N, C-alpha and C positions, 0 to 999 in steps of 0.2 A: 291595566296600563291605560293612561289617558290618550286621547287622540293625537295630540302633538308631541308626546314623548316618543323618541325614536330609540330603538335598540342599537347600541353601539356594537359594531362587528369588528372583531380584531382582524387586522390585515394578515396575521399569521393563521390562516385557516386552510383547509384541504384544497379549496378551489384555487387559491393564490399560490400554494405550494406546487400544484400541478402546472400552473402558468410559469412558474420560475423554473421548474423541471424542463419544460418544453424549451425554454430559452437556453438552459444549460445543455441540452441535447444537440443544439445547432452545431457547435464546433466538432462534436464527435461525428455527426452525420457528415459534415464536409470532410473530415479527416478520412473516414471510411470511403468516401466517394472517390477521393483522389488516389487512393492506393490501387495498385494494378491487381487484376484478377477478378474472376467471377465471385469467388467467396466474399471479397471485400465489397463488391457491388451489392450482393444480397445482404450483407451486414448493414450497408448504408440504407438499403430499402427497409430493413427491419427497424433501424433507429428512426427513420422518417415516419414509418407506420406508428410507432409507439408515440412519437411526438404529435402526430395528427390526431391520434385517439384522445390524447390529453386535451386538445383544443375543444373537442366536443364535450368531454367529461367535465372539465372545469366549469364551463358555462352552465351545464345541466346541474351541477351540485350547487353552484352559486345561486341560481334561481330557485331550486327546490328547497334549499335549507336557509334561505335568506342570508347568504354569505357575500352579498355584493358589496364591494368596497370601492373607494376612490382609487386605490392602488390597482385593483383588479381592472377597473375601467380603463386605466392607461396602460397597464402592463400587458393585458391579454391581446389587444390588437398589435402591440409592438412585437410580442412573442410570435403571433401568427405571421406577421410580415417578415420577421427575421428567419423563420423556418422556410417559407415559400420563396422568399427573396434569395436566401442562400442556395437553395436547390436550383432555382432558375439561373442565377449567376454562375454557379458551378458547372451546370450543364452547358452553358454558353462558353465558359473558359475551356471546357473539354471539347469544344467544337461539336457538340451533339445537338444543340439548340441554337438557332440563329439569334444574334443580338437584337434583331428587329422585332422579335417576339418578347424577349426579356425586358427590354427597355420600356415599351408602353405599359406592361404590367407593373413593373416597378414604379413608374411614374405615377400610375393610378393609385397603387397601394400607398406610397409615401404621401401623395397629395391628400388622400382621403384621411389618413391617419393624422396629418398635421391639421387638417380642417376639424376633425373630431376634437383634438386637443384645444384648438382655438374656441370651439363652441362649448367645451365641457362645462364651463362656469354657468353658462346661460341655459343650455338645454342639451339633451342627448337625442340624437336622431337614431331611432331604433333600426337595427338591421332589417333590411328588406328581404323578401322572399328571393328576389334576384341576387342579393348579396350572399344568401346561403347556397344557392345554385352555383355562384361563382366560385365560392370556396370548394364545394365538392368537385367541380370541373377542374379547378387548378390542382387539387390533390390528386385526382384520378389521372390527370395528364402527367403529372410529375411521377407518379407510381409507374405508369406505362413506359416512361423514359428510363426509370431506374431498373425496371425488370429486364433481364437479359433475354433477347430473342423475340421481342414483341415486333410485329411487322411495322415498318415505317408508316404506311398509310393510316393505320389505326392510331398511331401516336399522333400523326398530323391532324386528324379529324378531331380528336378530343382536345388537343392543345389549341386548335383553331377555334373551337367552341368556347374554350376557356378565355381566350383572348378577346373574342367578340363580346361575351358576356361581361368580362372585367371591364372593358372600356365603357359598355352601355351602362353598367351599374355605377360606374365612376361619374358619368355624366348626370345620371339620375340623382345621385348623392349631392352633387353640387346644386342641382336645381332645387332639391328639398332644403339645402342649407340656405340658399338665397331667400326662399319663401319664409323660412323660420326667422330669418333676420328681419324681413319686412314685418311679419307679424309682431316680433319682439318691439320694433321701433313703434308700431302703432300702439301697442299696449302702454309703452312709456310716453306716448304723445309727441313723438319727435317728428 
């Protein structure tokens, strides 16, 4: 294959199927979470865990097997935000998590997703180490809130760390986007 020939990757590949599956699991997760009883709470946790695992797995498969597509670049962050957003909003509706925690996390996630979509044509800002830490902390904090019987202080410490890292990485992402835009303008001679 010549250097400028690119392999066309079908959007119907295993990585994208896992992304769509994660998105499809969100309503089932919310449904289970709002039903009363410990059994339903554990079911919600199981659905959340499966969906969270697909988040790691789809990215790994896409990179390892060259299955990266424009659809995946757009759908993956949307599916991620739908899952964590649904969890945070649901926990706030259930009065288990204060809205002052949920709102800044959602604002950051929506803002960064919109910024990614705006920049998608020009460049992709790769996920930072801090962004990966943020994702792990958010998932861990949500799991602790979903698990019955976890002590409140442990939940608060992990959710507090998730909130701080989420806001900090959001600021970092905006700074990197502004720098990228300046570089792009310089390259174009503006």
